[in-house]
C-alpha positions in Angstrom: 96.4 69.8 77.2 99.6 68.0 78.1 101.3 71.3 79.0 98.7 72.0 81.7 99.0 68.4 83.1 102.7 68.7 83.3 102.6 72.1 84.9 99.9 70.9 87.2 102.1 67.9 88.3 105.0 70.2 88.8 102.9 72.5 90.8 101.7 69.6 93.0 105.3 68.5 93.6 106.4 72.1 94.4 103.5 72.4 96.9 104.4 69.1 98.6 108.1 70.2 98.8 107.0 73.6 100.2 104.8 72.0 102.8 107.6 69.7 103.9 110.1 72.5 104.0 107.7 74.7 106.1 107.0 71.8 108.4 110.7 71.0 108.9 111.6 74.7 109.3 108.9 75.3 111.9 109.9 72.1 113.9 113.6 72.8 113.6 113.2 76.2 115.1 111.0 75.1 118.0 112.2 75.0 121.6 111.7 71.3 121.8 114.2 70.7 119.0 116.7 73.0 120.6 116.4 71.2 123.9 116.6 67.8 122.1 119.8 68.8 120.2 121.3 70.0 123.5 120.3 66.7 125.2 121.9 64.6 122.4 125.1 66.5 122.7 125.1 66.0 126.5 124.3 62.3 126.0 127.1 62.0 123.5 129.6 63.7 125.9 128.6 61.3 128.8 129.0 58.3 126.5 132.6 59.3 125.8 134.1 57.3 128.7 132.1 54.2 127.6 133.7 54.3 124.2 137.1 55.5 125.5 136.7 58.7 123.5 137.5 56.7 120.4 137.7 58.0 116.8 134.4 56.2 116.1 132.7 58.0 119.0 133.8 61.3 117.6 132.9 60.3 114.0 129.3 59.5 115.1 128.7 63.1 116.2 130.7 64.7 113.4 128.8 62.7 110.7 125.4 63.3 112.3 125.8 67.0 112.7 127.3 67.4 109.2 124.4 65.6 107.6 121.8 67.5 109.5 123.5 70.8 108.8 123.8 70.0 105.1 120.1 69.2 104.8 118.9 72.1 106.9 120.8 74.6 104.9 118.9 73.7 101.8 115.5 73.5 103.5 115.9 76.8 105.3 117.2 78.5 102.2 114.1 77.3 100.3 111.9 78.7 103.0 113.8 81.9 103.0 113.6 82.3 99.2 109.8 81.7 99.3 109.3 84.2 102.1 111.4 86.8 100.4 109.5 86.4 97.2 106.2 86.8 99.0 107.4 89.9 100.8 108.6 91.4 97.5 105.2 90.7 95.9 103.4 92.4 98.8 105.7 95.4 98.6 105.2 95.5 94.8 101.5 95.6 95.4 101.8 98.5 97.8 104.0 100.4 95.4 101.7 99.8 92.5 98.6 100.8 94.5 100.0 104.1 95.6 99.6 106.8 93.0 102.5 108.8 94.2 104.9 105.9 94.5 107.4 105.3 91.7 106.6 102.1 89.8 110.3 101.9 88.9 110.8 100.5 92.4 108.7 97.4 91.7 111.7 95.4 90.5 114.4 97.0 92.6 115.7 93.7 93.7 117.0 93.1 90.2 119.3 96.2 90.2 123.0 96.1 90.4 124.9 97.1 93.6 125.9 100.4 91.9 122.3 101.2 90.9 121.1 100.4 94.4 123.8 102.8 95.8 122.6 105.6 93.5 119.0 105.0 94.8 120.2 105.0 98.3 121.9 108.3 97.9 118.7 109.7 96.4 116.6 108.5 99.3 119.1 109.8 101.8 118.7 113.2 100.1 114.9 112.8 100.3 115.2 112.0 104.0 117.2 115.1 104.5 114.6 117.2 102.8 111.8 115.7 104.9 113.9 116.3 108.0 114.2 120.0 107.1 110.4 120.2 106.7 110.0 119.0 110.3 106.9 117.1 109.3 106.4 113.5 110.3 104.0 112.9 107.5 105.9 114.4 104.6 106.8 112.0 101.8 108.4 112.0 98.3 108.3 109.6 95.5 111.2 109.0 93.2 109.6 110.8 90.3 108.0 113.7 92.1 110.4 114.4 94.9 111.7 117.8 93.8 108.2 119.1 92.8 106.7 117.9 96.1 109.5 119.5 98.0 109.0 122.9 96.3 105.2 122.7 96.7 105.5 121.9 100.4 108.0 124.7 101.0 105.6 127.2 99.3 102.8 125.9 101.5 104.9 126.2 104.7 105.9 129.8 103.7 102.2 130.8 103.1 101.2 129.4 106.5 104.1 131.3 108.2 103.1 134.5 106.4 99.5 134.2 107.6 
């Protein structure tokens, strides 16, 4: 019972943080915020003569922009991580629901760079085969690519013979 309460509390905290992060990210990317940031910089520039372009005057803008940048990096990264995870899950669902798609691709984001490079070469080869077929709708899965290619070539030859 305690476990579900703890996980429920953690879930609530995570949702609150996600909602705050989404809100801040949306607002920070809005035209109003861009114009506001530009206006603050212009105001700061025009106040330079009032403060004799002092070190304190420069420190104010440096400190302000550093703090805002520091916080925004984490908030935007959290939003990006969440969006990326959602996209991966959607793509995984599409892969899992297609009977000809290779289920080995579901966790492709966990592969090493070398493994990804091997898969890339494989798919470049598939692309070349599809290009040779001159068929916009041809497709190959990781597991059935060679068989599909041979089958399609036989079908094309039969059509050409008739």
